[in-house]
C-alpha positions in Angstrom: 16.0 -46.3 51.8 13.2 -44.2 51.1 10.4 -43.4 53.6 7.6 -40.6 53.6 7.0 -38.8 56.8 3.7 -37.3 57.8 2.3 -35.7 60.7 -0.8 -33.9 61.6 1.1 -31.1 63.6 2.2 -29.7 60.2 -0.3 -28.7 57.9 -1.4 -31.0 55.3 0.5 -31.2 51.6 -1.1 -28.7 49.2 -0.6 -30.5 46.3 0.8 -34.2 45.4 3.5 -33.8 47.2 4.7 -35.8 50.7 5.7 -33.6 54.2 9.1 -35.0 53.9 10.6 -38.0 52.9 13.5 -39.9 54.0 16.2 -41.1 51.7 19.1 -42.7 53.4 20.7 -40.6 56.2 19.0 -37.3 54.6 15.8 -36.2 55.8 14.4 -33.7 52.9 11.2 -31.2 54.2 8.5 -29.8 51.8 8.5 -26.0 51.9 5.9 -25.0 54.8 4.0 -22.0 54.9 2.6 -20.2 57.3 -0.3 -22.0 57.7 -1.8 -23.0 61.1 -2.0 -27.5 60.6 -5.2 -27.4 62.5 -7.3 -25.0 61.0 -5.2 -24.8 57.9 -5.4 -20.9 57.8 -3.0 -18.3 57.6 -1.6 -16.8 61.2 -1.4 -13.5 60.0 0.0 -10.9 57.9 2.7 -10.0 60.3 6.4 -11.5 58.3 7.6 -12.4 62.0 4.2 -14.0 63.0 5.1 -16.1 59.8 8.3 -16.9 59.6 7.4 -18.5 63.1 4.7 -20.7 62.2 6.7 -21.8 59.3 9.4 -22.9 61.7 7.1 -24.8 63.7 5.6 -26.7 61.2 9.1 -27.5 59.7 10.0 -28.4 63.5 6.8 -30.4 63.7 8.0 -32.5 60.6 11.6 -33.2 62.1 10.4 -33.9 65.0 8.0 -36.7 63.1 11.2 -38.2 61.9 12.9 -38.2 65.1 15.7 -35.1 64.5 15.5 -31.4 65.5 16.7 -28.1 64.6 20.0 -29.2 65.2 20.3 -31.7 62.6 19.8 -29.1 59.8 22.0 -29.0 57.4 20.7 -26.7 54.6 18.0 -24.7 54.5 15.7 -22.7 51.6 14.1 -19.3 52.8 11.4 -17.8 49.8 10.5 -14.3 50.7 8.2 -11.9 49.1 9.8 -9.0 50.2 13.5 -8.7 50.7 12.8 -6.0 52.5 11.2 -8.2 55.1 14.8 -9.6 55.3 16.1 -8.7 59.1 12.9 -9.2 60.5 12.9 -12.8 59.3 16.3 -13.1 60.7 15.4 -11.9 64.0 12.9 -15.2 64.3 14.8 -17.5 61.9 18.5 -17.6 64.5 16.1 -18.4 67.5 15.5 -21.7 65.5 18.9 -22.4 64.6 20.5 -20.8 67.7 23.4 -24.0 68.1 23.7 -25.4 65.3 23.6 -22.9 61.8 22.7 -24.7 59.0 24.1 -23.4 55.2 21.2 -21.6 53.8 19.5 -19.5 50.5 17.2 -16.7 51.0 16.0 -15.8 48.1 12.9 -12.9 46.9 10.3 -14.7 44.8 7.5 -13.2 43.0 4.9 -15.2 44.8 4.3 -18.1 46.9 1.5 -20.4 47.8 -1.3 -18.7 48.9 0.3 -15.4 48.9 2.1 -16.2 52.0 5.2 -13.7 52.6 7.4 -16.6 53.3 8.1 -20.5 52.7 11.1 -22.9 54.2 12.1 -26.2 53.3 15.1 -28.0 54.8 17.5 -30.9 54.5 18.0 -33.0 57.6 21.1 -35.6 58.2 20.3 -38.2 60.1 23.5 -40.1 60.3 25.7 -40.2 63.1 
């Protein structure tokens, strides 16, 4: 089974990809940047506000697929500056308070639209 997930509560894809895809018992959420879905504009230059918005976008896609942050088993966090790691974690941990997924966090040279953070997740939909 393979199914595409789309919601207007998260930013539209900026290229030829889906917001998320269900394959078997797993949901693969594409990297979400801190864009406001209604306006497709950056939330702000503040890394904590960007982290919150990126996670809100992830959450909207999880909800559309019928799951939540508690179902996330793997997260990948791409950041522009590793010096922001602590500030990002302050926001990130609020979304994963109950169930902490496996995670990778890497500093990258550049992100789409020159944002400071992009977050992708994999959620388990099985029982």
